[in-house]
C-alpha positions in Angstrom: 0.0 0.0 0.0 1.2 3.4 -0.8 2.8 5.5 2.0 0.4 8.5 2.6 2.2 11.5 4.3 1.9 14.6 5.2 3.7 17.6 3.1 4.9 19.1 6.6 5.2 17.6 9.9 3.1 19.6 12.4 4.9 21.6 15.0 4.0 24.5 17.7 6.0 26.7 15.3 3.7 25.2 12.3 0.7 25.9 14.0 2.2 29.3 15.0 2.8 30.3 11.4 -0.8 29.2 10.2 -2.4 31.2 13.0 -0.3 34.6 12.2 -0.9 34.4 8.6 -4.7 33.5 8.7 -5.3 36.6 10.8 -2.6 38.5 9.5 -4.6 38.3 5.8 -7.8 37.4 6.8 -7.5 33.7 4.8 -9.0 30.6 5.9 -7.0 28.6 8.4 -6.8 25.7 5.3 -5.7 28.5 3.0 -2.8 29.6 5.6 -2.0 26.1 6.3 -1.1 25.7 2.4 1.3 28.5 2.3 2.5 27.3 5.3 3.1 23.7 3.6 4.9 25.5 1.1 7.6 27.1 3.2 6.0 30.1 3.5 6.4 31.8 7.0 5.6 35.0 7.3 2.9 37.8 6.5 5.3 39.4 3.5 6.2 36.2 1.8 2.1 35.3 2.0 1.4 38.4 0.6 3.8 38.2 -2.2 2.4 34.6 -3.2 -0.9 35.4 -3.3 -0.3 38.5 -5.2 2.8 38.1 -7.7 3.9 41.3 -8.8 7.0 41.9 -11.1 8.0 44.8 -8.8 8.9 42.1 -6.4 11.4 40.4 -8.9 15.0 40.6 -7.2 17.9 43.4 -7.9 19.5 41.4 -11.0 22.7 42.8 -10.0 23.1 41.0 -6.6 23.8 38.4 -9.1 27.9 37.8 -9.7 29.3 39.5 -12.2 26.2 41.1 -13.8 27.8 44.7 -13.8 30.3 43.1 -16.1 28.0 41.3 -18.3 25.9 44.4 -19.0 28.9 46.5 -19.6 30.6 43.8 -21.9 27.3 43.2 -23.9 26.9 47.2 -24.4 30.8 47.4 -25.6 29.6 44.8 -28.5 26.4 46.5 -29.0 28.4 49.9 -29.4 31.0 48.4 -31.7 29.2 46.1 -33.9 30.6 43.2 -32.7 29.3 39.8 -33.7 27.2 38.1 -30.6 26.4 34.5 -30.5 24.3 32.8 -28.2 24.8 29.5 -27.3 21.8 27.8 -25.9 20.6 24.2 -25.7 18.0 22.1 -27.0 15.3 21.4 -24.3 12.6 24.0 -23.9 14.6 25.8 -21.3 17.0 26.6 -23.6 15.0 27.6 -26.8 13.5 29.9 -24.7 16.8 31.4 -22.9 18.0 31.8 -26.4 15.2 33.5 -27.8 14.4 35.8 -25.3 17.5 37.0 -25.2 17.8 36.7 -29.1 14.7 39.0 -29.7 16.2 41.5 -26.8 19.9 42.5 -28.3 18.0 42.3 -31.9 15.7 45.2 -30.7 18.7 46.9 -29.1 20.5 46.8 -32.1 23.0 43.9 -31.4 24.3 41.8 -34.4 23.2 38.6 -33.0 22.9 34.8 -33.9 22.0 32.0 -32.5 24.0 28.6 -31.8 22.6 25.2 -30.8 24.2 22.0 -30.5 22.5 18.7 -32.2 21.5 16.7 -29.4 22.9 13.4 -31.0 26.1 14.6 -32.6 27.4 17.4 -30.1 25.5 16.3 -26.9 24.6 19.0 -24.5 26.6 22.4 -23.5 29.5 23.9 -25.2 32.2 21.9 -27.4 35.5 22.8 -28.7 34.2 22.3 -32.4 31.3 24.9 -32.0 33.3 27.5 -30.3 35.8 27.3 -33.3 33.0 27.3 -35.6 31.6 30.6 -34.1 35.1 32.1 -33.9 35.8 31.2 -37.6 32.5 33.1 -38.5 33.1 36.6 -37.2 32.0 36.4 -33.7 33.6 38.2 -30.6 31.4 37.6 -27.9 29.3 34.2 -27.2 26.7 34.5 -24.5 25.4 31.2 -23.2 22.2 30.2 -22.1 21.1 27.5 -20.0 24.8 25.8 -20.1 28.5 26.8 -19.7 28.9 26.3 -16.2 31.2 23.0 -16.5 32.6 24.4 -19.7 36.1 25.2 -18.5 38.2 24.1 -21.8 36.0 25.5 -23.8 36.0 28.9 -22.7 39.7 28.8 -22.3 39.6 28.0 -26.2 37.5 31.2 -27.1 39.7 33.4 -25.1 42.8 31.8 -27.1 41.1 32.5 -30.0 40.2 36.3 -29.2 36.6 35.7 -28.4 35.1 36.8 -24.7 32.5 34.5 -23.1 29.4 35.4 -21.1 28.2 32.6 -18.9 24.6 32.6 -17.9 23.3 29.5 -16.4 21.7 27.5 -13.6 23.1 24.2 -13.4 25.0 23.6 -10.1 28.6 24.5 -10.0 31.2 21.7 -9.9 33.8 23.9 -8.2 35.9 25.6 -10.6 34.2 28.5 -12.6 35.0 28.7 -16.4 37.6 31.8 -17.0 34.7 33.8 -18.8 34.8 37.6 -18.6 31.6 36.9 -16.6 29.6 33.8 -15.2 26.0 34.5 -13.9 24.6 31.7 -11.9 22.5 32.1 -8.9 24.1 28.5 -7.9 27.6 30.1 -7.2 28.0 30.2 -3.5 30.0 33.8 -3.5 26.7 36.2 -3.8 24.0 37.4 -1.8 21.6 36.7 -4.7 18.1 35.6 -2.3 16.7 32.9 -5.0 18.9 29.9 -6.2 16.6 27.9 -8.3 16.1 29.9 -11.8 15.5 28.2 -14.5 18.2 29.1 -17.5 15.6 30.9 -19.0 15.1 32.9 -15.8 18.7 33.6 -15.5 18.3 35.2 -19.0 15.7 37.3 -17.6 17.5 38.6 -14.9 20.5 39.5 -17.6 17.5 41.4 -19.9 15.9 42.8 -16.5 19.5 44.3 -15.4 20.0 45.8 -19.2 16.3 47.0 -19.5 14.5 47.1 -16.7 11.1 45.2 -15.7 9.4 46.8 -18.7 12.1 44.7 -20.7 11.0 41.4 -19.3 7.6 42.2 -19.6 8.1 42.0 -23.2 9.1 38.2 -23.2 7.1 37.0 -20.2 5.4 34.2 -22.6 8.4 32.6 -23.5 10.1 33.0 -19.9 6.9 31.3 -18.5 6.9 28.8 -21.3 10.6 27.6 -20.3 10.1 27.9 -16.7 7.3 25.8 -16.4 8.9 23.2 -18.8 12.2 22.9 -16.8 10.3 21.9 -13.8 12.1 24.4 -11.3 10.1 25.1 -8.2 7.3 27.6 -8.8 7.8 30.0 -5.8 9.5 33.0 -5.6 10.7 35.0 -8.5 9.7 31.6 -10.7 5.7 31.9 -9.2 6.3 35.8 -10.5 7.4 35.0 -13.8 5.1 32.0 -14.6 2.3 33.6 -13.1 2.6 36.8 -15.4 3.5 35.1 -18.2 0.8 32.4 -18.4 -1.7 35.7 -18.0 0.1 36.7 -21.2 -0.6 33.8 -23.0 -3.9 33.7 -22.0 -4.2 37.6 -23.3 -1.9 38.4 -26.0 0.8 36.0 -26.8 3.1 36.0 -29.2 2.6 34.9 -33.0 4.4 31.2 -32.5 3.2 30.8 -28.9 -0.2 31.6 -30.6 0.2 29.2 -33.0 1.7 26.5 -30.8 -1.6 26.8 -28.6 -3.8 26.2 -31.8 -1.9 23.1 -32.7 -2.0 21.5 -29.1 -6.0 21.9 -30.0 -6.1 24.3 -27.1 -8.1 27.2 -26.5 -6.3 30.8 -26.0 -7.4 31.8 -22.3 -7.4 28.3 -20.9 -3.5 27.8 -20.6 -2.2 26.6 -17.2 0.8 25.5 -15.7 -0.3 21.9 -16.6 -0.9 22.5 -20.1 2.1 24.3 -20.8 4.1 21.4 -19.1 2.0 18.4 -20.7 0.6 19.9 -24.2 3.1 22.9 -25.2 6.4 22.0 -24.0 6.4 18.6 -25.7 5.9 19.9 -28.9 8.2 22.4 -28.3 10.9 19.8 -27.1 10.1 17.5 -30.1 12.4 19.9 -32.3 15.6 18.8 -30.7 14.4 15.1 -29.7 13.3 14.4 -33.2 14.4 17.1 -35.5 16.4 20.2 -34.9 16.3 22.5 -32.1 16.1 25.6 -34.7 12.7 24.7 -35.5 11.4 25.7 -32.2 13.6 28.7 -32.1 12.4 29.8 -35.4 8.8 29.3 -34.3 9.3 31.6 -31.0 11.1 34.2 -33.1 9.6 34.5 -36.3 6.7 37.4 -37.3 5.4 35.7 -40.5 2.8 33.9 -39.8 2.5 31.7 -42.7 5.9 30.0 -41.5 5.1 30.1 -37.9 1.6 28.1 -39.0 4.4 25.4 -40.9 6.6 25.3 -37.8 3.9 24.5 -35.2 2.7 22.0 -37.8 5.8 20.0 -38.6 6.3 20.3 -34.6 2.8 18.7 -34.0 3.8 15.8 -36.4 6.9 15.7 -34.8 5.6 15.3 -31.5 2.9 12.7 -32.6 5.9 10.5 -34.1 7.7 11.2 -30.5 5.1 9.8 -28.7 4.3 6.8 -31.3 7.8 5.5 -30.5 8.0 6.7 -26.7 4.7 4.2 -26.7 6.0 1.6 -28.4 9.2 1.8 -26.5 7.7 1.6 -23.2 5.2 -1.1 -24.0 8.5 -3.4 -25.0 9.7 -2.1 -21.8 6.9 -3.5 -19.6 6.8 -6.7 -21.8 10.6 -7.5 -20.7 10.6 -6.4 -17.3 7.5 -8.7 -16.3 8.7 -11.5 -18.8 12.1 -11.6 -18.5 13.0 -9.7 -15.1 12.9 -10.3 -11.3 11.4 -7.8 -9.2 12.4 -9.0 -6.1 16.0 -8.3 -6.7 16.2 -6.1 -9.6 15.9 -2.9 -7.5 17.5 -0.8 -10.3 15.3 -1.9 -13.7 18.6 -1.3 -16.8 17.4 -2.2 -20.2 19.1 -1.8 -23.2 17.9 -1.5 -27.0 19.1 -0.8 -30.5 18.6 2.5 -31.5 17.4 1.2 -35.1 15.0 -1.0 -33.5 12.6 1.9 -31.8 15.1 3.1 -29.1 15.4 6.4 -30.4 17.8 8.5 -28.0 15.6 11.1 -28.1 12.7 9.4 -26.1 14.4 6.9 -23.8 14.4 9.6 -21.0 11.0 10.2 -21.1 10.4 6.6 -21.2 12.7 6.1 -18.6 10.8 8.4 -16.4 7.6 6.1 -17.5 8.8 2.8 -16.2 10.2 4.2 -13.1 6.6 5.8 -12.4 5.2 2.4 -13.3 7.2 -0.2 -11.5 8.5 2.3 -8.8 12.3 1.5 -9.3 15.1 3.5 -10.2 15.4 2.9 -14.2 18.1 3.3 -17.0 17.3 3.0 -20.7 20.2 2.6 -23.1 20.3 3.4 -26.8 22.9 1.1 -28.8 24.5 2.6 -31.7 27.4 0.3 -33.1 29.9 -0.2 -30.4 28.5 2.4 -27.9 25.2 3.6 -26.2 23.6 6.7 -25.1 21.7 6.1 -21.7 19.2 8.0 -19.8 18.4 7.3 -16.1 15.4 8.7 -13.5 15.4 7.6 -10.2 12.9 7.4 -7.2 12.5 10.0 -4.2 15.3 8.8 -1.3 17.4 7.7 -4.2 20.3 9.4 -5.7 20.9 8.2 -9.2 23.7 10.6 -10.0 25.6 9.0 -6.6 24.9 5.4 -7.8 26.2 6.1 -11.3 29.1 7.7 -10.2 30.1 4.6 -8.1 30.6 3.2 -11.6 31.6 6.3 -13.5 35.0 4.2 -14.8 32.6 2.5 -17.4 31.4 6.1 -18.9 32.7 7.9 -21.9 30.8 10.7 -20.6 28.7 11.4 -17.5 26.4 14.0 -15.7 23.1 14.4 -14.0 21.5 14.8 -10.7 20.0 13.2 -7.9 16.6 12.3 -10.0 18.1 12.1 -13.2 21.2 11.6 -15.5 22.7 10.9 -18.6 25.8 8.9 -20.2 27.7 7.1 -23.0 29.1 3.9 -22.8 30.9 1.0 -24.6 28.1 -1.8 -25.7 30.8 -4.5 -23.6 30.5 -2.7 -20.7 26.5 -2.8 -20.1 26.9 -6.2 -18.3 29.5 -5.1 -15.9 26.9 -1.8 -15.3 24.2 -3.7 -14.7 26.0 -5.8 -12.3 27.6 -3.3 -10.3 24.3 -1.1 -9.8 22.1 -4.0 -8.7 25.0 -4.8 -6.0 25.0 -1.1 -4.9 21.0 -0.7 -5.0 21.4 -3.8 -2.2 23.9 -2.5 -0.7 22.5 1.2 0.1 18.7 1.2 -0.6 16.2 0.9 2.1 13.8 -1.6 1.2 10.8 1.0 2.0 11.6 3.1 -1.1 10.5 0.9 -3.4 7.0 1.9 -1.8 5.3 4.6 -3.3 4.8 7.8 -1.5 2.1 10.2 -2.3 1.7 13.5 0.1 -1.3 15.3 1.1 -1.8 18.8 2.7 -3.5 17.1 6.0 -7.0 16.4 6.9 -10.1 18.6 5.9 -13.3 18.8 8.2 -16.8 18.8 6.5 -17.0 22.3 7.4 -14.2 23.4 5.8 -15.0 21.5 2.4 -17.2 24.7 0.8 -17.3 26.2 -2.6 -15.8 29.6 -1.2 -12.5 27.2 0.0 -12.5 26.1 -4.0 -12.5 29.6 -5.1 -10.0 30.6 -2.4 -7.6 27.6 -3.4 -7.2 29.2 -6.7 -5.3 31.9 -5.8 -2.2 29.5 -5.7 -2.1 28.8 -9.4 0.3 28.4 -11.3 0.8 25.1 -9.8 4.1 22.9 -10.4 7.4 21.9 -8.3 7.5 23.4 -4.7 3.8 24.2 -5.2 2.0 21.3 -5.9 -1.9 21.4 -6.5 -3.4 21.0 -3.0 -4.7 17.4 -2.2 -6.4 16.7 1.0 -6.2 13.4 3.5 -10.0 12.1 4.2 -9.7 8.8 6.6 -12.4 6.3 6.5 -14.2 7.7 4.2 -17.3 5.5 2.8 -18.3 4.9 -0.5 -22.0 4.5 -0.6 -22.1 4.3 -4.4 -20.0 4.0 -6.9 -20.2 3.4 -11.2 -18.0 3.0 -13.9 -18.0 5.7 -16.5 -15.4 6.6 -19.5 -14.0 4.5 -22.5 -14.1 0.9 -21.0 -14.9 1.8 -17.6 -11.6 3.4 -16.8 -13.0 6.2 -14.1 -15.1 5.9 -11.2 -18.0 8.1 -10.0 -18.9 7.9 -6.5 -20.6 9.0 -3.5 -18.1 9.2 -0.5 -19.5 9.9 2.8 -17.0 11.6 5.5 -18.5 13.1 9.0 -22.3 12.3 8.1 -21.7 14.5 4.7 -22.1 12.9 1.6 -19.7 14.2 -1.5 -20.0 13.7 -5.3 -16.3 12.2 -6.2 -14.5 11.3 -9.6 -11.7 9.1 -9.8 -10.0 9.2 -13.2 -8.2 5.7 -14.0 -9.4 4.3 -10.6 -12.2 2.0 -13.0 -10.7 -1.2 -11.7 -11.3 -0.1 -7.9 -14.8 -0.5 -8.4 -15.2 -4.6 -7.5 -13.3 -3.6 -4.1 -15.8 -1.1 -2.9 -18.8 -3.8 -3.2 -18.9 -4.6 0.2 -21.2 -1.8 2.2 -19.0 -1.6 5.4 -15.9 -0.8 3.2 -13.7 1.9 4.4 -11.2 3.8 2.4 -8.7 6.4 2.7 -8.2 8.9 0.1 -6.2 11.5 -1.1 -8.1 14.2 -3.2 -8.4 17.6 -4.7 -11.3 20.0 -3.7 -12.9 21.2 -6.9 -16.0 22.9 -8.5 -18.1 21.0 -10.9 -21.4 22.4 -12.6 -24.0 20.6 -14.0 -27.3 21.6 -14.9 -26.5 25.4 -14.2 -25.8 24.3 -10.4 -22.3 24.3 -9.1 -21.3 21.7 -6.4 -18.0 21.1 -4.3 -16.4 17.7 -6.0 -13.5 15.3 -4.5 -11.3 14.6 -7.5 -9.8 11.2 -6.0 -6.0 10.9 -6.5 -5.4 7.7 -4.7 -7.6 5.4 -2.5 -6.8 2.6 -0.6 -8.7 0.1 1.8 -8.4 0.5 5.3 -7.3 -2.4 7.3 -6.8 -1.9 10.9 -8.8 -4.0 13.0 -10.7 -7.4 12.3 -14.0 -5.5 11.4 -12.0 -4.0 8.8 -10.8 -7.5 7.4 -14.3 -8.8 7.4 -15.6 -5.4 5.6 -13.0 -6.1 3.2 -14.1 -9.9 2.4 -18.1 -9.5 2.2 -17.8 -10.0 -1.9 -15.1 -12.3 -1.4 -17.1 -15.4 -3.2 -17.8 -13.1 -6.2 -14.4 -12.9 -6.4 -13.7 -16.8 -5.8 -16.1 -17.4 -8.9 -13.7 -15.6 -10.9 -10.9 -17.6 -9.6 -12.7 -20.9 -10.4 -13.7 -19.7 -13.9 -10.2 -19.0 -14.7 -8.7 -22.1 -13.0 -11.2 -24.6 -14.0 -13.5 -23.2 -17.0 -10.9 -22.2 -19.3 -8.1 -25.0 -18.8 -9.3 -28.1 -20.3 -6.2 -30.6 -19.7 -5.6 -29.5 -15.8 -8.6 -30.6 -14.0 -9.2 -34.3 -12.8 -10.1 -36.0 -9.8 -7.3 -38.2 -9.7 -4.7 -34.8 -10.4 -6.7 -33.6 -7.3 -6.1 -36.9 -5.2 -2.2 -37.0 -6.0 -1.9 -33.1 -5.1 -0.4 -34.1 -1.6 2.3 -36.3 -3.0 4.5 -33.1 -4.5 7.6 -32.4 -2.2 6.6 -28.6 -1.4 8.6 -27.2 2.0 6.5 -27.3 4.8 6.7 -24.3 7.7 4.9 -23.4 10.6 3.1 -20.8 10.9 5.3 -18.9 12.9 8.6 -19.7 11.0 6.5 -18.7 7.7 5.6 -15.3 9.5 9.1 -14.7 10.2 10.3 -15.2 7.1 7.7 -13.1 5.4 8.4 -10.1 7.5 12.2 -10.6 7.0 12.1 -8.6 4.2 9.4 -6.1 2.7 10.3 -7.3 -1.1 9.6 -11.0 -2.7 7.3 -12.6 -0.5 3.7 -13.5 -1.6 1.0 -15.9 0.4 -2.0 -17.2 -1.7 -5.4 -17.3 0.2 -8.6 -19.1 -1.5 -11.0 -19.8 1.0 -12.7 -17.1 3.4 -11.2 -18.6 6.1 -7.6 -18.4 4.3 -8.3 -14.7 3.8 -9.4 -14.0 7.0 -6.2 -15.0 8.7 -3.7 -13.7 6.3 -5.3 -10.1 6.3 -5.3 -10.4 9.7 -1.6 -10.6 9.7 -1.2 -6.9 8.5 -3.1 -6.0 11.7 -1.8 -8.2 14.2 1.9 -8.8 12.7 2.0 -4.8 12.2 2.6 -5.3 8.1 1.0 -1.9 7.1 2.9 -2.0 3.7 1.9 -5.1 2.5 0.4 -5.1 -0.8 -3.3 -6.8 -1.1 -5.8 -7.6 -4.0 -8.3 -9.8 -5.0 -7.0 -11.8 -8.1 -4.1 -10.2 -8.8 -2.1 -6.8 -8.5 -3.4 -4.2 -11.0 -0.6 -1.7 -10.1 2.8 -2.5 -11.6 4.5 -1.1 -8.1 2.9 -3.7 -6.5 4.5 -6.4 -8.0 7.2 -8.1 -6.2 6.7 -6.5 -3.1 5.4 -8.4 -0.2 1.8 -9.3 -0.9 -1.3 -11.0 -0.4 -3.8 -12.2 -3.0 -7.1 -13.6 -2.5 -8.8 -15.7 -4.9 -5.7 -15.8 -6.8 -6.1 -15.7 -10.8 -3.0 -18.3 -11.7 -2.4 -17.0 -14.8 -2.2 -13.6 -13.9 0.3 -13.6 -10.9 3.6 -12.9 -12.0 5.4 -15.7 -9.7 8.9 -14.9 -11.4 9.1 -11.8 -9.4 8.8 -13.5 -5.8 11.5 -15.3 -4.1 8.8 -17.3 -1.7 5.3 -18.1 -2.3 3.2 -19.3 0.6 0.5 -21.4 0.4 -2.1 -22.3 3.1 -2.3 -26.1 4.4 -5.6 -27.4 3.5 -5.8 -25.2 0.7 -3.9 -26.9 -1.7 -6.5 -28.9 -3.8 -8.0 -25.4 -4.8 -4.5 -24.5 -7.1 -4.4 -27.9 -9.4 -2.3 -26.4 -12.1 0.1 -24.1 -9.6 1.8 -27.8 -9.5 2.7 -28.0 -12.6 4.3 -24.6 -13.5 7.8 -24.9 -14.2 10.4 -23.2 -11.6 8.2 -23.1 -8.6 9.0 -25.9 -6.5 11.6 -24.6 -4.9 10.0 -21.3 -4.2 6.7 -22.7 -2.4 6.4 -23.3 1.1 3.1 -24.8 2.7 2.2 -23.0 5.9 1.1 -25.7 8.7 -1.1 -25.2 11.8 -2.3 -21.9 10.5 -5.9 -23.4 10.6 -7.4 -26.7 12.4 -6.8 -29.7 10.1 -9.8 -31.2 7.7 -12.0 -28.4 8.8 -11.4 -25.8 6.3 -12.5 -27.4 3.2 -15.7 -28.8 4.6 -16.3 -25.3 5.2 -15.5 -24.1 2.1 -17.6 -26.6 0.3 -20.7 -25.8 2.1 -20.5 -22.2 0.3 -19.6 -23.7 -2.8 -22.2 -26.6 -3.2 -24.9 -26.0 -5.6 -27.7 -28.9 -6.0 -30.2 -29.5 -8.5 -32.9 -28.1 -5.9 -31.1 -24.8 -5.9 -31.0 -24.9 -10.1 -34.8 -25.3 -9.8 -35.8 -23.1 -7.4 -33.6 -20.2 -9.1 -35.4 -21.3 -12.8 -38.8 -20.9 -11.0 -38.1 -17.9 -9.5 -36.8 -16.3 -12.6 -39.7 -17.6 -14.6 -42.3 -15.9 -11.9 -40.7 -12.4 -12.5 -42.8 -10.4 -14.4 -41.4 -7.7 -17.4 -39.9 -4.7 -15.4 -38.8 -7.1 -12.4 -36.2 -8.8 -13.9 -33.7 -6.0 -13.5 -31.5 -5.6 -10.4 -28.8 -2.9 -9.6 -26.1 -5.8 -9.6 -25.7 -9.2 -8.6 -25.8 -9.0 -4.5 -29.2 -7.3 -4.7 -30.4 -10.0 -7.0 -29.0 -12.4 -4.7 -30.6 -10.9 -1.6 -34.3 -10.7 -3.3 -33.7 -14.8 -4.2 -33.2 -15.7 -0.7 -36.0 -13.6 0.3 -38.1 -14.7 -2.4 -37.6 -18.5 -1.7 -36.2 -19.0 2.0 -32.7 -20.4 -0.1 -29.4 -19.2 1.8 -26.8 -19.0 -1.4 -24.0 -16.5 -2.4 -23.0 -14.8 -5.1 -20.7 -17.6 -6.2 -23.3 -20.1 -6.3 -25.7 -17.6 -8.1 -23.1 -16.5 -10.9 -22.5 -20.4 -11.5 -26.0 -21.3 -12.0 -26.4 -18.4 -14.3 -23.7 -19.3 -16.2 -24.7 -22.9 -16.6 -28.6 -21.4 -17.5 -27.0 -18.9 -20.0 -24.9 -22.3 -21.4 -28.1 -24.2 -21.7 -30.0 -21.6 -23.5 -32.5 -21.4 -20.7 -31.8 -17.4 -20.2 -30.6 -14.3 -21.7 -28.2 -12.3 -19.5 -27.5 -8.6 -19.8 -24.6 -7.5 -17.2 -23.6 -3.7 -17.4 -21.7 -1.8 -14.6 -24.8 -0.6 -13.4 -27.2 -3.7 -13.6 -28.1 -7.2 -14.3 -31.1 -8.2 -16.3 -31.9 -11.7 -16.8 -34.9 -13.0 -19.2 -35.7 -16.5 -19.6 -35.9 -17.6 -23.0 -39.8 -18.6 -24.4 -39.8 -22.2 -24.6 -36.4 -23.6 -24.4 -35.4 -26.9 -25.4 -35.2 -29.6 -22.5 -31.4 -30.3 -21.6 -30.0 -31.8 -18.7 -27.7 -29.7 -16.7 -24.7 -32.2 -17.5 -25.1 -31.3 -21.2 -23.5 -28.0 -19.8 -19.2 -27.7 -20.0 -19.6 -25.5 -17.0 -21.7 -27.5 -15.1 -19.3 -31.3 -15.8 -16.3 -29.0 -14.8 -17.7 -27.9 -11.6 -18.8 -31.5 -10.6 -15.3 -32.9 -11.4 -13.6 -30.2 -9.3 -16.1 -30.3 -6.3 -16.3 -34.0 -6.1 -12.6 -33.6 -6.3 -12.8 -31.4 -2.9 -15.1 -33.9 -1.0 -13.0 -37.0 -1.9 -9.9 -34.8 -0.6 -11.9 -34.2 2.4 -13.4 -37.6 3.0 -9.6 -38.9 2.6 -8.4 -36.7 5.6 -10.9 -37.9 7.6 
């Protein structure tokens, strides 16, 4: 289960800051709490945060070497010296080059832009490019979003008689380039109050120093585009630049930005940080990834409408091509991890592939990020061409991937990055050694708990807090991004009163959720597969949700946008509530195990099950082994009693991070983590990703196919002594048996239903009405079995939807015996085998 953690731990000082800001600004306690959670600790900071203003930008001359840079640039303009802006191929670098180019051009400078090729040159300055610029008559090079580590390149430029001004925001490694000015807020020898500017933000400070705030205002749309795209913290100056830039983009964007908005299918006036990050920036990034970054630069600086439209369309096409390649690569990586990997031991995922076979070096970074997010492990993908490969690495919170790669940097030809992302080039022959050493490093240094995803929230909300006024107040915190995440709140022990799947293939979930005697509308995008977990009427869930406004039919209401949801297992009562729909799930396992496997089930197999030599453990030793590691252990339970025992371990043995589910794990990150599967669907359980698989003594006859699977004999342990011998299957059999009289009673009841009475809001309601009307006591497993047999024999027609079950009797059906049903035949073989085993045990 994911870790639900507060953004900031509560302390007396935390409460004091909230009270001070709430009283001082006349805002709600919730709003004040959100500000404090984002590092705002006093009234002045809070005022600036809520009402960002360009007048609050810091003095650019507090940055080191700013005065030197201004003087040298002005000298170049005055003496008509040729200036080259040396940029980068990502959105931050492209926008930084664009704003500085447009500004200097307007000031009368002779200026050009050089952007290195991602693949042939790589990131940053290179000596060949420096020589090329010098040969072209350039006398001043200004770097943007790069240059802080270009020691030899700057030295070469000076030897060739060319001055260099470095503007960058990346970390300084110690030695600075011998440039005439090095402007970087990450330098330690200055008093500048904000150190997290993007590359375009540093370029904006240079423009501010030369032309004032009015000059910066001219380029705010581009500055916001680069700032948001570079995922820098949207606080302090970044917040001001992004907020004001987004305003500009919504009111009067420059030509290139307007065309980019249109090809993305967005409406002017609807732009926010999310749309910049996930819809505009990827299209601009596609230039450097799939073609040439000069396309993006040309789009942002042209005044020709036809040219802007043409480039925007081309970028859109390149982005679509990038998406196709990326999606295919991600699918291939998922398939390779699931089929060939072992997540119980592979705590870092390292995969490689040929560039000519879809492993495009321009998309491996994005793909690595997605694989890391899906499996919640650091991920490294390597694109191979010839004897070398280009690698991109992405990490998870708490694991420094840069430091990990630093421990093996003797294997790299080039290498760089930071805690969460890195890149390198490597010889093909060194990749096996890279994998071996990285896995050893991860096992030595990584806490297993880091493999459990973390989901952060802004604390609890009381029902009284949740109002439309709060929703309006929260909008004052926009734009959201790194350092200022969208507000999300924790709702503990909530009850899902009703839910239904919506959207394509039922991917999303609409719900009515009660908290504190109040009922709220809720939507959970991508949570459609959680529907079956909410069938139990007493189920409690913890959810993390945003509070939003939803308008329907002209009426505005508060809606919870559920971002994450997990069942609460804190007591025996919680376990019982979660298991209410157990037999409904057991039928799914029965169909998977019995109905669709013609060769694996017969009575003789069932009677020989016990002869197989699986290892046996007492339950205390089994629990000890399960708890010894948070990774690689799996318990299977296919009876109500077994499920109760297994889930109660979470409570009694204090194992809160154990994943549990019916059938199989839906989330990829849950694979390989310690888990409990109830009524497992054997074909969908990824056994290769576990070191130890625990079965419960007495349940073995329920897993006939498990014993024929390769590679499991050394992994499987039978837990002995967890329950009374010989009692378990007897109890199970009583709940699984279906006699002829049950079929007769059901058919008579169905036949008696008039039109309009044969529609039920779910199978559980149908079962309840049948039992009430006939005095029977059947469960959902038995009902689904009988309906399946009737349907196969063409006695009934069944329409089963997300919201209802409809059963109609076929008029004048042909007389047939139950034994003509394949489902019934297999059920009888299976149930008789279980009965035979019980009698043998007695």
